[in-house]
Structure formats: C-alpha cells, structure tokens
C-alpha positions in Angstrom: 31.1 -17.3 54.4 30.8 -14.3 52.1 28.5 -11.4 52.9 25.0 -11.2 51.4 24.5 -8.2 49.0 21.2 -6.9 47.5 20.9 -6.6 43.7 20.6 -3.0 42.6 17.7 -3.8 40.4 15.6 -6.6 41.9 16.8 -6.2 45.6 17.1 -10.0 46.0 20.2 -10.9 48.2 23.0 -13.1 47.0 26.6 -13.9 48.0 28.9 -10.9 47.3 31.3 -13.1 45.3 28.5 -14.2 42.9 27.5 -10.6 42.0 28.4 -8.6 38.9 30.0 -5.5 40.3 30.0 -2.1 38.6 31.3 0.6 41.0 28.8 0.8 43.9 26.3 -1.2 41.9 25.7 -4.9 42.3 23.7 -7.1 39.9 22.7 -10.8 40.3 22.6 -11.3 36.5 23.1 -9.7 33.2 19.3 -9.2 32.8 19.0 -7.1 36.0 22.1 -5.1 34.9 20.5 -4.5 31.4 17.1 -3.4 32.8 18.8 -1.1 35.4 20.8 0.8 32.7 17.8 0.9 30.3 15.6 2.6 32.9 18.4 5.1 33.7 19.2 5.8 30.1 15.5 6.4 29.3 15.0 8.7 32.3 12.8 6.2 34.1 15.0 5.8 37.1 12.3 7.2 39.4 10.9 3.7 39.1 13.3 2.7 41.9 12.0 5.5 44.2 8.5 4.3 43.7 9.4 0.7 44.2 11.3 1.4 47.4 12.9 -1.8 48.9 10.2 -4.0 47.3 11.8 -7.2 46.0 11.2 -7.6 42.3 11.2 -10.7 40.2 14.4 -10.7 38.2 14.0 -10.6 34.4 12.7 -13.9 32.9 15.1 -16.1 31.0 16.4 -14.5 27.8 14.4 -15.1 24.6 16.4 -16.3 21.6 19.6 -14.4 21.1 18.9 -11.2 19.3 22.2 -11.2 17.4 20.7 -13.3 14.6 18.7 -10.2 13.6 22.0 -8.7 12.5 23.0 -11.7 10.3 23.4 -11.2 6.5 20.8 -14.0 5.9 18.2 -12.1 8.0 19.0 -8.8 6.2 18.8 -10.5 2.8 15.4 -11.9 3.5 13.6 -9.2 5.6 15.5 -5.9 5.5 15.2 -3.4 2.6 16.7 0.0 1.9 14.7 3.1 1.1 15.6 5.9 -1.3 17.6 7.7 1.4 19.6 4.6 2.2 17.9 3.9 5.5 17.0 0.3 6.5 13.4 -0.8 6.7 12.0 -3.9 8.4 8.6 -5.2 9.1 8.1 -7.0 12.5 5.2 -8.6 14.4 5.1 -7.2 18.0 3.9 -9.9 20.3 1.9 -8.9 23.4 0.1 -5.9 22.0 -3.6 -5.9 23.0 -4.6 -2.2 23.1 -3.8 1.2 21.6 -1.7 2.1 24.6 0.6 -0.8 23.9 1.1 0.6 20.4 1.8 4.1 21.9 4.3 2.7 24.4 6.3 0.7 21.8 6.3 3.7 19.3 7.5 6.1 22.1 10.2 3.7 23.3 11.5 3.2 19.7 11.4 6.9 18.7 13.6 7.7 21.8 16.4 5.4 20.4 19.1 7.3 18.6 19.2 6.2 14.9 15.5 5.2 14.7 14.0 7.4 12.0 10.4 6.1 12.0 8.4 3.5 13.9 4.8 2.8 12.9 2.7 0.0 14.5 -0.7 -0.9 13.2 -3.1 -1.9 16.0 -5.2 -4.1 13.7 -2.5 -6.6 13.0 0.4 -5.7 15.4 2.7 -5.2 12.5 5.5 -2.7 13.0 7.4 -1.0 10.2 10.7 0.5 11.5 13.1 2.7 9.6 16.5 3.2 11.1 20.1 4.2 10.3 22.0 1.0 10.3 25.3 2.8 11.0 23.9 4.3 14.2 22.0 1.5 15.8 21.8 -2.2 15.0 18.5 -4.1 14.5 19.4 -6.4 17.4 19.4 -3.3 19.8 16.0 -2.3 18.5 14.7 -5.8 19.2 16.2 -5.7 22.7 14.5 -2.4 23.4 11.1 -3.9 22.5 11.8 -6.9 24.7 12.9 -4.8 27.6 9.5 -3.1 27.9 7.7 -6.4 28.0 7.0 -7.4 24.4 8.6 -9.6 21.8 9.3 -9.1 18.1 10.0 -11.3 15.2 10.2 -10.9 11.4 6.8 -10.3 9.7 5.5 -12.4 6.8 2.0 -13.5 6.0 2.7 -17.0 7.5 4.1 -15.8 10.8 1.4 -13.2 11.0 -1.2 -16.0 10.6 0.6 -18.1 13.2 0.7 -15.2 15.7 -3.0 -14.5 15.1 -3.9 -18.2 15.8 -1.7 -18.2 18.9 -3.3 -15.1 20.2 -6.7 -16.5 19.5 -5.9 -19.7 21.4 -4.6 -17.7 24.4 -7.9 -15.8 24.5 -9.9 -19.0 24.2 -8.2 -20.5 27.3 -8.5 -17.3 29.4 -12.1 -16.9 28.4 -12.9 -20.6 29.2 -11.5 -20.1 32.8 -13.3 -16.8 33.2 -16.7 -18.0 31.9 -16.6 -21.3 33.9 -15.8 -19.4 37.1 -18.3 -16.7 36.5 -21.1 -19.1 35.8 -20.4 -20.8 39.1 -20.1 -17.5 40.9 -23.5 -16.5 39.6 -25.1 -19.7 41.0 -23.6 -18.8 44.4 -24.8 -15.2 44.0 -28.4 -16.5 43.2 -28.2 -18.4 46.6 -27.1 -15.2 48.3 -29.8 -13.1 46.7 -32.5 -15.7 47.6 -31.2 -15.6 51.2 -32.1 -11.9 51.5 -35.8 -12.8 51.1 -35.8 -16.1 52.9 -33.3 -15.3 55.6 -29.5 -16.1 55.7 -27.1 -16.2 58.6 -23.8 -14.3 58.6 -21.9 -17.6 58.8 -23.5 -19.0 55.6 -23.1 -15.7 53.9 -19.3 -15.8 54.7 -19.0 -19.3 53.4 -20.6 -18.3 50.2 -18.3 -15.2 50.0 -15.3 -17.4 50.5 -16.5 -19.8 47.7 -16.8 -16.7 45.4 -13.4 -15.5 46.5 -11.8 -18.8 45.5 -13.5 -18.8 42.0 -12.8 -15.1 41.4 -9.1 -15.4 42.1 -8.1 -17.3 38.9 -10.4 -15.0 36.8 -8.6 -11.9 38.1 -5.0 -13.1 38.2 -5.0 -15.6 35.3 -7.7 -14.5 32.8 -7.2 -10.8 33.7 -3.4 -11.0 33.9 -3.2 -9.4 30.4 -4.7 -6.2 31.9 -2.2 -6.1 34.8 0.7 -6.6 32.5 -0.5 -3.8 30.2 -1.0 -1.5 33.2 2.4 -2.3 34.6 4.3 -1.5 31.4 2.2 1.6 30.9 3.1 2.9 34.3 6.7 1.9 33.8 6.8 4.4 30.9 4.5 6.9 32.6 1.4 6.1 30.5 -2.1 5.8 32.0 -4.0 3.4 29.7 -7.2 1.4 29.5 -5.5 -1.6 31.1 -4.9 0.5 34.2 -8.6 1.3 34.4 -9.7 -2.3 34.1 -7.0 -3.6 36.5 -7.6 -0.9 39.0 -11.3 -1.3 39.1 -11.2 -5.1 39.4 -8.4 -5.2 41.9 -9.9 -2.6 44.2 -13.2 -4.3 44.1 -11.5 -7.6 44.8 -9.5 -6.2 47.8 -12.6 -4.5 49.2 -14.6 -7.8 48.9 -11.8 -9.6 50.8 -12.1 -7.1 53.6 -15.9 -7.5 53.7 -15.5 -11.3 53.8 -13.0 -11.4 56.6 -14.6 -8.7 58.7 -18.1 -10.1 58.0 -19.7 -6.7 57.4 -21.5 -5.3 54.3 -21.7 -6.9 50.9 -18.9 -8.6 48.9 -18.6 -8.0 45.1 -16.6 -11.0 43.9 -19.3 -11.5 41.2 -18.6 -8.0 39.8 -14.8 -8.7 39.8 -15.4 -11.9 37.8 -17.9 -10.3 35.4 -15.7 -7.2 34.8 -12.8 -9.3 33.7 -15.0 -11.8 31.7 -17.0 -9.2 29.7 -14.0 -7.0 28.9 -12.0 -10.1 27.9 -14.8 -11.3 25.6 -15.0 -7.8 24.1 -11.2 -7.9 23.5 -11.5 -11.3 21.9 -14.3 -10.2 19.5 -12.1 -7.2 18.6 -9.2 -9.7 17.8 -11.6 -11.7 15.5 -12.9 -8.6 13.8 -9.4 -7.2 13.1 -8.3 -10.6 11.8 -11.3 -10.8 9.4 -10.7 -7.2 8.2 -7.0 -8.0 7.6 -7.6 -11.2 5.7 -8.3 -9.5 2.4 -5.2 -7.4 2.6 -3.1 -10.6 3.1 -5.0 -12.7 0.5 -2.8 -11.5 -2.5 0.5 -12.3 -0.8 -0.6 -15.5 1.0 0.7 -18.9 0.0 3.4 -17.8 -2.5 5.4 -20.9 -3.4 9.1 -21.0 -2.9 9.8 -22.5 -6.3 8.7 -22.2 -9.9 9.1 -24.4 -13.0 11.7 -23.1 -15.4 12.3 -24.5 -18.9 16.1 -24.8 -19.5 18.0 -26.9 -22.0 14.8 -28.7 -23.1 14.1 -29.7 -19.5 11.7 -28.4 -16.9 13.5 -27.8 -13.6 12.4 -26.4 -10.2 14.1 -23.1 -9.4 13.9 -20.7 -6.4 12.1 -17.4 -7.1 15.2 -15.3 -6.5 17.2 -17.4 -8.9 14.9 -16.7 -11.9 16.3 -14.0 -14.2 14.7 -11.7 -16.9 14.5 -13.7 -20.1 14.0 -17.2 -18.4 11.2 -19.3 -19.7 8.6 -20.2 -17.0 6.1 -23.1 -17.3 2.6 -22.6 -15.8 0.1 -25.5 -15.8 -3.7 -25.5 -15.5 -4.8 -24.2 -12.0 -1.3 -22.8 -11.1 -0.5 -19.3 -10.1 1.6 -16.9 -12.2 4.5 -15.6 -10.1 6.3 -13.5 -12.7 5.4 -10.8 -15.3 6.1 -12.0 -18.8 5.0 -12.6 -22.4 3.6 -15.9 -23.6 5.8 -17.7 -26.1 3.9 -21.0 -26.3 0.3 -22.1 -25.5 -3.0 -20.4 -24.7 -5.9 -20.4 -22.3 -8.0 -18.5 -19.8 -6.7 -16.6 -16.8 -8.3 -15.4 -13.6 -7.2 -11.8 -12.8 -9.9 -11.2 -10.2 -7.4 -11.0 -7.3 -5.7 -8.0 -8.9 -8.5 -6.2 -10.9 -11.7 -7.3 -9.1 -13.0 -8.5 -12.5 -14.5 -12.0 -12.2 -14.7 -12.9 -15.9 -11.8 -15.1 -17.2 -9.5 -13.5 -19.8 -8.3 -15.5 -22.8 -4.6 -15.1 -23.6 -2.4 -16.6 -26.4 1.1 -16.3 -27.8 2.4 -12.7 -27.7 0.0 -11.6 -24.9 1.3 -10.4 -21.5 0.7 -12.3 -18.3 0.7 -10.6 -14.9 2.1 -12.1 -11.7 -0.5 -12.7 -9.1 -3.1 -14.0 -11.6 -4.0 -17.7 -12.0 -4.3 -20.0 -14.9 -7.8 -21.6 -15.2 -7.2 -24.0 -18.1 -4.0 -22.8 -19.6 -0.7 -24.7 -20.1 1.7 -22.1 -21.2 5.4 -21.2 -21.5 6.2 -17.5 -21.0 9.3 -15.4 -21.0 9.9 -13.3 -17.9 10.1 -9.5 -18.4 10.9 -8.7 -14.7 12.6 -10.5 -11.8 10.5 -11.5 -8.8 11.5 -8.6 -6.6 10.2 -6.1 -9.3 7.2 -8.1 -10.3 3.6 -6.9 -10.0 2.9 -9.5 -7.3 5.9 -8.6 -5.2 5.2 -4.9 -5.6 1.5 -5.3 -4.6 2.4 -7.3 -1.5 4.8 -4.6 -0.5 2.3 -1.9 -1.1 -0.4 -3.6 0.9 2.0 -4.3 3.8 3.0 -0.6 3.9 -0.4 0.9 3.3 -1.7 0.8 6.9 1.4 2.4 8.4 0.7 6.1 7.7 -2.0 7.1 10.1 -4.7 9.6 8.9 -4.7 13.0 10.5 -8.0 12.2 12.2 -6.5 9.2 13.8 -3.6 11.2 15.2 -6.1 13.6 16.8 -8.0 10.6 18.3 -4.8 9.1 19.6 -3.9 12.4 21.4 -7.4 12.4 23.0 -7.1 8.8 24.1 -3.6 9.4 25.6 -5.1 11.7 28.3 -8.4 10.1 28.5 -7.6 7.5 31.1 -5.8 10.0 33.4 -9.0 12.2 33.3 -11.2 9.2 34.1 -9.1 8.2 37.2 -9.4 11.8 38.3 -13.1 11.9 37.9 -13.4 8.6 39.7 -11.5 9.9 42.7 -13.6 13.1 42.8 -16.8 11.0 42.5 -15.7 8.8 45.4 -14.9 11.8 47.6 -18.2 13.6 46.8 -20.3 10.5 47.4 -18.5 9.7 50.7 -18.9 13.3 52.0 -22.5 13.7 50.8 -22.8 11.7 53.2 -23.1 8.1 52.0 -21.5 5.0 53.2 -18.0 4.1 52.2 -19.4 1.1 50.3 -21.7 3.1 48.2 -19.1 5.7 47.4 -16.5 3.1 46.6 -18.8 1.2 44.2 -19.9 4.4 42.4 -16.2 5.4 42.0 -15.4 1.9 40.6 -18.3 2.1 38.1 -16.8 5.4 36.7 -13.5 3.7 36.1 -15.0 0.6 34.5 -17.6 2.2 32.2 -15.2 4.7 30.6 -13.9 3.3 27.3 -10.8 4.9 25.6 -10.6 1.7 23.5 -13.6 2.7 21.4 -11.9 6.1 20.7 -8.7 4.4 19.8 -10.4 1.8 17.5 -12.5 4.4 15.7 -10.0 5.0 12.9 -7.7 2.0 12.5 -10.4 -0.7 12.1 -12.5 1.4 9.6 -9.3 2.2 7.7 -8.2 -1.4 7.5 -11.7 -2.5 6.2 -11.5 0.4 3.6 -8.1 -0.6 2.4 -9.0 -4.3 2.2 -12.2 -3.4 0.2 -10.1 -1.3 -2.1 -7.7 -4.2 -2.7 -10.6 -6.4 -3.5 -11.9 -3.9 -6.1 -8.5 -3.4 -7.7 -7.8 -0.1 -6.0 -4.5 0.1 -4.1 -4.0 3.0 -1.7 -0.3 3.2 -0.9 -1.0 4.9 2.5 -4.0 4.7 4.8 -3.9 8.5 5.3 -4.8 8.9 1.6 -8.4 7.7 2.4 -9.0 10.8 4.4 -7.3 13.2 1.9 -9.3 11.7 -1.1 -12.5 12.0 0.8 -12.0 15.8 0.9 -11.1 16.3 -2.8 -13.0 18.9 -4.7 -11.1 18.9 -8.1 -10.3 16.1 -10.4 -7.7 16.7 -13.1 -7.5 14.0 -15.8 -5.0 13.3 -18.6 -6.8 12.3 -21.8 -4.9 9.5 -23.5 -5.1 6.2 -21.6 -7.2 7.8 -18.9 -10.4 9.1 -20.4 -9.7 7.2 -23.7 -8.8 3.6 -24.3 -5.1 4.6 -24.8 -5.0 2.5 -27.9 -5.3 4.9 -30.9 -5.7 3.2 -34.2 -4.6 4.5 -37.6 -7.7 5.6 -39.6 -5.9 7.3 -42.5 -2.4 7.2 -44.0 -1.2 10.1 -46.2 2.1 9.3 -48.1 3.8 12.4 -49.7 7.1 10.9 -50.7 8.4 7.3 -50.9 10.5 6.2 -47.9 12.0 3.2 -46.3 9.3 2.0 -43.8 11.9 0.2 -41.8 13.1 3.7 -40.6 9.6 4.7 -39.4 9.1 1.2 -37.9 12.4 1.4 -36.0 11.7 5.0 -34.9 8.4 4.1 -33.1 9.4 0.6 -32.1 11.4 1.9 -29.1 8.7 4.3 -27.8 6.0 3.3 -25.3 3.7 6.2 -26.3 0.2 5.1 -27.3 0.5 6.9 -30.7 3.7 5.0 -31.4 2.1 1.7 -30.5 -0.8 2.5 -32.9 1.7 3.1 -35.7 3.5 -0.2 -35.0 0.2 -2.0 -35.0 -0.7 -0.5 -38.4 2.7 -1.2 -40.1 3.7 -4.6 -41.1 6.8 -5.9 -39.3 10.0 -4.5 -40.8 13.7 -5.1 -40.2 14.9 -2.9 -37.4 17.7 -0.5 -38.0 20.1 1.1 -35.5 20.1 4.9 -35.3 23.2 7.0 -34.7 21.3 9.2 -32.3 17.9 8.7 -30.7 16.0 11.0 -28.4 12.4 11.2 -27.1 11.0 14.7 -26.6 8.3 14.9 -24.0 4.9 16.0 -25.3 6.3 16.3 -28.8 7.7 13.1 -30.3 11.0 11.5 -31.3 14.2 12.9 -32.9 16.9 10.6 -34.4 19.8 10.6 -36.8 20.4 7.9 -39.4 23.2 8.0 -42.0 23.6 11.8 -41.4 19.9 12.4 -42.0 17.6 13.9 -39.3 14.6 11.8 -38.7 11.5 13.2 -36.9 8.3 11.6 -35.8 5.7 13.3 -33.6 3.0 15.9 -33.4 2.6 19.4 -34.8 4.7 20.9 -32.0 7.7 18.8 -33.0 7.3 19.8 -36.6 7.0 23.5 -35.9 9.9 23.5 -33.4 12.1 22.1 -36.2 10.9 24.8 -38.6 9.0 22.6 -41.0 5.7 23.6 -42.6 2.6 21.6 -41.9 -0.9 22.7 -42.7 -2.7 19.4 -42.2 -6.0 19.6 -40.3 -7.9 16.8 -38.7 -10.3 16.0 -35.9 -8.1 13.1 -35.0 -4.6 12.7 -33.5 -2.0 13.4 -36.2 1.5 11.8 -36.4 4.0 13.5 -38.7 7.0 11.6 -40.1 9.8 13.7 -41.7 13.3 13.2 -42.9 15.5 16.3 -43.0 13.3 19.1 -44.2 10.7 16.9 -46.0 7.5 15.6 -44.5 7.3 12.0 -45.8 3.9 10.9 -44.4 1.1 11.9 -42.0 -1.0 9.3 -40.1 -4.4 10.1 -38.6 -5.2 8.1 -35.4 -8.4 7.9 -33.4 -8.7 6.9 -29.8 -12.1 5.8 -28.4 -13.4 7.3 -25.2 -13.9 4.7 -22.4 -17.5 3.6 -22.2 -17.8 4.5 -18.5 -16.1 7.9 -18.7 -19.4 9.9 -19.1 -21.1 8.2 -16.2 -18.1 8.8 -14.0 -17.9 12.6 -14.7 -21.7 12.9 -14.2 -21.5 11.1 -10.9 -18.6 13.2 -9.6 -20.3 16.4 -10.7 -23.3 15.5 -8.6 -20.9 15.2 -5.6 -19.5 18.6 -6.1 -16.2 17.6 -7.7 -15.1 19.7 -10.7 -13.4 17.7 -13.5 -10.7 19.2 -15.7 -8.9 17.7 -18.8 -5.2 18.5 -19.0 -3.7 17.1 -22.2 -0.7 17.5 -24.5 -2.9 16.8 -27.5 -4.3 19.5 -29.8 -7.4 21.7 -29.1 -9.8 20.0 -31.5 -9.2 16.5 -30.1 -9.4 17.8 -26.5 -12.7 19.5 -27.3 -14.1 16.4 -28.9 -13.3 14.2 -25.9 -14.5 16.9 -23.4 -17.8 17.3 -25.1 -18.2 13.5 -25.3 -17.7 12.9 -21.6 -19.4 16.1 -20.3 -16.4 18.1 -19.1 -16.6 21.9 -19.6 -13.1 22.9 -18.6 -10.2 21.6 -20.7 -6.6 22.7 -21.5 -4.6 21.4 -24.5 -1.0 21.4 -25.8 0.2 21.1 -22.3 3.8 20.0 -21.8 4.9 18.3 -18.5 6.1 21.6 -16.9 2.9 23.4 -17.9 0.8 20.6 -16.4 2.6 20.8 -13.0 2.3 24.7 -13.0 -1.4 24.3 -13.6 -1.7 21.9 -10.6 0.3 24.4 -8.5 -2.1 27.2 -9.5 -5.1 25.2 -8.4 -3.5 24.5 -5.0 -2.9 28.2 -4.5 -6.6 28.6 -5.0 -7.0 26.2 -2.0 -8.3 23.3 -4.1 -7.8 19.7 -3.0 -6.7 17.9 -6.2 -6.7 14.4 -7.5 -4.6 14.0 -10.7 -5.1 10.9 -12.8 -2.6 10.0 -15.5 -0.6 7.1 -16.9 2.4 8.3 -18.8 5.9 9.7 -18.2 4.6 13.2 -19.3 2.2 13.1 -16.3 4.9 12.5 -13.7 5.6 16.1 -12.7 1.9 16.9 -12.4 1.2 13.7 -10.4 4.0 14.6 -8.0 2.5 18.0 -7.4 -1.2 16.9 -6.8 -2.6 16.2 -3.3 -3.5 12.7 -4.5 -2.0 11.1 -7.6 -3.7 8.2 -9.3 -2.2 6.0 -12.0 -3.8 3.3 -14.2 -2.2 -0.1 -13.7 -1.0 -0.1 -17.3 0.8 3.2 -16.8 4.6 3.6 -17.0 6.7 2.3 -14.1 7.9 5.8 -13.1 4.3 7.1 -13.0 3.3 4.2 -10.8 6.3 4.9 -8.5 5.3 8.5 -7.8 1.6 7.8 -7.5 -0.4 7.5 -4.3 -3.2 5.2 -5.7 -2.8 2.5 -8.3 -5.9 1.3 -10.3 -5.0 -2.3 -11.2 -7.3 -2.3 -14.2 -7.8 0.5 -16.7 -11.6 0.8 -16.1 -12.8 4.2 -14.8 -15.2 2.2 -12.6 -12.1 1.6 -10.3 -11.6 5.4 -10.1 -15.3 5.8 -9.1 -14.8 3.0 -6.6 -11.7 4.8 -5.1 -13.9 7.9 -4.5 -16.7 5.9 -3.0 -14.5 3.8 -0.7 -12.6 6.9 0.6 -15.7 8.9 1.3 -17.5 6.0 2.9 -14.5 5.1 5.0 -14.0 8.7 6.2 -17.7 9.0 6.9 -17.7 5.9 9.1 -14.5 7.0 10.9 -16.4 10.2 11.9 -19.4 8.1 12.9 -17.1 5.9 15.0 -15.6 8.9 16.8 -19.1 10.2 17.3 -20.3 6.9 18.8 -17.3 6.8 21.2 -17.6 10.4 22.3 -21.4 10.2 22.7 -21.1 6.9 24.6 -18.6 8.4 27.1 -20.5 11.7 27.4 -23.6 9.8 28.4 -22.4 6.9 30.4 -19.7 8.6 32.5 -22.1 11.2 34.0 -24.6 8.4 34.6 -22.0 6.4 36.5 -20.9 9.4 38.5 -24.6 10.0 39.4 -24.7 6.4 40.8 -27.1 4.9 38.2 -24.7 2.2 37.0 -23.3 -0.8 38.9 -19.8 -2.2 38.1 -21.3 -5.3 36.3 -23.4 -3.1 33.9 -20.4 -0.8 33.4 -18.2 -3.7 32.3 -20.8 -4.9 29.8 -21.3 -1.3 28.5 -17.5 -0.9 28.1 -17.2 -4.0 25.9 -20.3 -3.1 23.9 -19.0 0.4 23.0 -15.8 -1.1 21.5 -17.9 -3.7 19.6 -20.2 -1.0 18.3 -17.2 0.8 16.7 -15.8 -2.4 15.2 -19.3 -3.5 13.9 -19.9 0.0 12.4 -16.6 -0.2 10.6 -17.6 -3.5 9.0 -20.6 -1.8 7.4 -18.2 -0.3 4.8 -18.4 -3.5 2.8 -22.1 -2.9 2.3 -22.5 0.8 2.6 -19.9 2.0 0.1 -22.1 1.0 -2.9 -24.7 3.5 -1.8 -22.3 6.4 -1.5 
C-alpha cells in the first residue's frame, strides 16, 4: 500500500502514486498546481503561512476550456485592434458585486505582463482589456480572472442582459430566504422581549435562542455567502473591502450569540445577524436594479440588431448577413423596419424616425436622392437604398462602439474617490478595535463593548463613496445619448463641466453650413462642365452650394487635382491651370481681384483670367444667439475662429452676440490660437465640423463635432452631436455640469454620512440593526441622488 502524501496546496492527503510531482512539491490535481504557482508568481505565497496546515477545498471543477478564447472565430467576432496594433476585447466579469471586486480584478490584470490597460465599469460589470497579443494570450487573461474567484465571457448587449437577469434572480432567491428567516426571527424576538416584562425562565430563553440560531444560519451562510466570498478574495490579494466589514460584523455577532446560547449567560443577537445580512442584501439588490435602469438607455441603440438584412440582387430580394453586405449593394427596407446601413435612397419615399440618434421626435420625410442613416427606423416607407458604408463603419456600429467604450475612462474625481475607499475599510476596522478596547476598559461589560465595536464596523459605508461617481456618470452618459449627445469617455463630463472658453468654427457650426448662391457674375464665357467637375469632388459647403446652383453637367477628368486647406481647389486640364476658391487662393496665385461683398465669395479662374465670381450666403442657425447668451450668463467666453473673410465673420458675430472673432485663419493658425489660450490657463471647448478644424480640435481640451462633420473630424473629436442643432451643444454643457454637480453632492453625502454616523456608533448610540439599515440607506441615497440628473439637468 503506497504512502499518503499531503497536497502542497489544499493539504488533503492522497496516495503518493496518484500525485502530480514537481520536485519537492506534490499536487492532487492540475487545479491545485495552477493555484499554487499563481499565488507564488503574484507574490501572494504568504497565504500558505497564514493558512498553516488548514485543509482547503481543492479548486472547483474547471469551467469551460479557456482555449476557445484564442480561436480565430472568437477573435473575428469580439476582438479588435487599436491604432497601436494592440488587441481590445470587451468582457462581462461575473461575480462582481462591489467596488473592491472591480479594484481586485483590475489590479490582478495590470500585474500580468502584456496587459496594457484594464478598465472595469462597476455599473454593468463590463471590462475593456487592451493587451499585446504577442506577449500574452487572451486565454491566459481569462484564466487569471477565474483564478481569483470570478468568471468572464464575451460582452454583447444580449449576454449583458442575460447576466443582469441571472444576477437579479440570484438576489431574489437570497433575499427570499433572508426575509423569510428574519420575519420568523422577529416573531421569536417579540416573545423574548415580552418575556422581560412578564417573566421568562432561562430554559425557555435558551430554546428561543436555539430557534433563532437555526433560522439565522441559512441567512448568514447562504444569503450572506456573497459577502464572505468577496471578503476571502479581497484578503487573498491583500485588500480590505466592504465585504470584509459586513462578513466580520455578522460572523462575530453570530459566534458571540452561539457562546451566549450555549453558556446560557447574557443576550444573544441572532436577530441582528439576520437583519444585518438582510438589509445590506436588499440595499445591494436595489443598487443592481438602479444600475440596470441607468444602463438601459446606453444599450438601447445597440439592442436587437438583426443578424440579416434584405438585399436586392439580380432582380431578387435575398437575405444576407450584415458582414457580407458591401458598399454599393442595394438594401430593401420595409415599413416599420430598422435601417442598418448608411446609404442613399434610389427608389421609394416615406417618413423616418431618427429620435434614437438625434433625440428629435418629429418624423423626417425622405425621398429618392436623400441619405438614410443606420440606426433610424422606417415609419411608413418602403424604400431601396444604395449602401455608402459597410456595417463595421456604419453610423450604427460606430455609435454602439462609442457607447460601449464611453464609461471605461474614469473621471479624475472618481480616481480620487477610489483611492479614499481603498483605505477606508482598513481605517474602520482599526477604529472598531480601538472602540472595543476603550469601551471594555472604561469599564463596561464585554457584551456592551463588543456590540459597540460591531456597530462601528456595520455602519461604515465605503460603498456610498465608491458609488458616488460611476452611477451619476452612467446616468449622465445615458441622458446624453438620449438627447443626441455622445461623450466618447466618461471623464469628459468632468472636464467639460470646468470649461470657461468656447471656440467655434463658423460654417456648419454657427451657420447652417448650406450656403446658397445669391449672385453670379460672369466675366468670360467658359465651359461650365469644368467648374462643375472642379467642385463636384469637394465636400466643402461652398462647393456644395455651387453644385446646387449649377445644372448637372458632364463630368471631366483632370490631369491634376488638389484641394488647398482654407483656400480652395487647384487643378490642371489640357495644360491649363484651373482655380476655384476664395480671395486667398487668388492672391497666392498672383491674380488680381477687387470684388467686394458682405457674402462669401467663390472665384473661378482659368490660367490668369478670372472667369466668374459667385456670391453665396449662409444663414445663421436659429438657436445660435440664444446659446451664446446662455453660455455668457454662465461665465463662458465665446470666440469665433473662421477661415472666412473679416466682413462675413463680423456679420455672423454681430448677429449671434459674440464680441471676439478671428478671420482668415488657416488650420495651423487655428491650432496655434488654441495653444495660446491654453498657455493662458483657459479650459477650452472647440466646436467644428470640417477637415480644416482637425488640428484645432486635436489641441483643445474638449473637441466637439457636429454629426454631419467629416469622418476625420469625428474621429479626433471627444463629443459628437448627432444632429446639427446647437440645442445639442447647449444640452452637452447642461448635462456635464449637472452630472459633475451631482457627483460632488454624492461625495458630500457619503463623507457627511460617515462623519456623523461613525462617531455616533463609537459613542454607543447605534445598535447593529440600526447600523445595517443606515449602511444600506446611505448607498441608496447616492444612487437615488444620481437619478435626479434626468430631471435636474433642464434647470441648470
């Protein structure tokens, strides 16, 4: 018979021949071997010194094999590459129930070689991980998450919803057990309290205590298991968290009550044990519901995206997968269906609902030649449209990605709150111990000192501090999405709330961006197909205005073609130099132009001759003046920065009420102007929409682009306004300021609550039951206050 040998991890004994041998080490299974090496690799091997010879439960059965996370099919569906070539994946982390869980997972992931970034949002348990795929495989990252007591799976809106429902059901069952047992314990407690006045023997009292003991046990070890689990994994990685406070307070009270029951001396507190777990659990459940409601708006745009779309090919309508649709394919959309691609209508007409993107509830009528935007819905239209973007680059896909990524970058104020909450629980345990010693030596009875010390542990609430920022931020982001304002990062809400300077481009921002020709001056006869072809390939609003004015001509192909930023277009055709643009382009090419106008002017020249001049006028947006007036009252200085001439800049500035304006600014001059403002310690929002604004947008503290802006401008922006109304810009300021204000209120509520209740508990004025209720109420106050953003922002 072979000798029995203890496993180096779990200390359970097995036959020597069955063991996995590794030098002097022996393991009963691969799981124990893996955990042993993980703890040593992460510098957590002191765990074995603390555990001593205690026999541990070996790791549970392995979850599904993690190798499928490295498969090409998984990568194709869920993994993306960033601009630096690093891999990015979004995961749901299962088992997170407090801010300490978030901290633990982030810390463990950041310690892995090859992990560049790991951000976990407490409100929806979504983790965004950036890593170097050539250094560490995704499967190893998943195994790390599992090894510290959590599980991970790929994130999408459907799995996120399933996880939320599963988490809710789990809380339902735990609460049902806790509430049922607590109600029965309270009936027994009533009998005990009545006995104090009518007389009760010790034997009867002991029987009642045993009954409470039986009922409190499932509450503590089943309903409250989530707190013990969180405390264990916190201690495992040297983190003192809220779970440890709850578990310690409840367990010590439970053990003390068992002692009282068996020794038949003093008062048992099984009712407090049950109530502590029940009320904290109810508070956690209400937090889960609140976070779920706050996240629903963020998920609403991306939810229920069909897997297939109707494509018109070879005179037949067929079903095709989204990824199989190419630019130029014809899509069929029926009444009541959702548009999944960007495109241009080639047949049919009808009304479209764009409220999910722009926040505008009025239907928009569209017909042949009009553009349709993915993410909108057909109300009564049966149309055929030609796709202009594939699904991956569509507006809908980009919005879903933006919304998913928005909550990962934590505001600076949240990082400060997280640092405070990291040390909070350790301080509370220290205060509790000091309180117990002082009360015991005062002198008071051990029982009184013990219960006062427990009250200090239970009443302290690091959760309220940890919840102060993320819930308010999530509600602010979701409100912004509902109003057509997309913040690419949560941290931008804080920055924008501190802005004191607003810099605006003129065309397309303060004005409609659709200048119309009001006068045409022909100096020499010319082939209009040359002018038509010159402006046809430009996206500049002036060019579009010329196109709209000209009748459609045959397009020609230029020998050379170049767009000059903030100037115009230079081309060559049949050895002739063709120019089209503003006065700067004409002067740079040494041509004489003495034309004066209060409107925008477009010069058209061939070689050394100016052939024609077009005057165009762009209307100021109707809500521009109100916006500037509103921001001025809030102490925000507005500045116009435009490439247009001084007369037009002055006209627009006077019309909207802006005193400071700069004209004839090329892209480099715009960016230098932004840099100069920053040197003067200004916090700047830059709003633009064109390629000529890109440099300035990149240099501003916050860059905002209208939804109709160029793709490159949208890429470098921090905030996207999905419609072109300046009301959305006003909403962006209101939402950011209201959100930041409520975050500060939340932090104030948390700090004031703890500053008042902890001294009261230390002074002996709070019993454990009241402490548990207060702890839950403080977290709910913070969550409830965050929900006020939906109603309060309109008054800001």
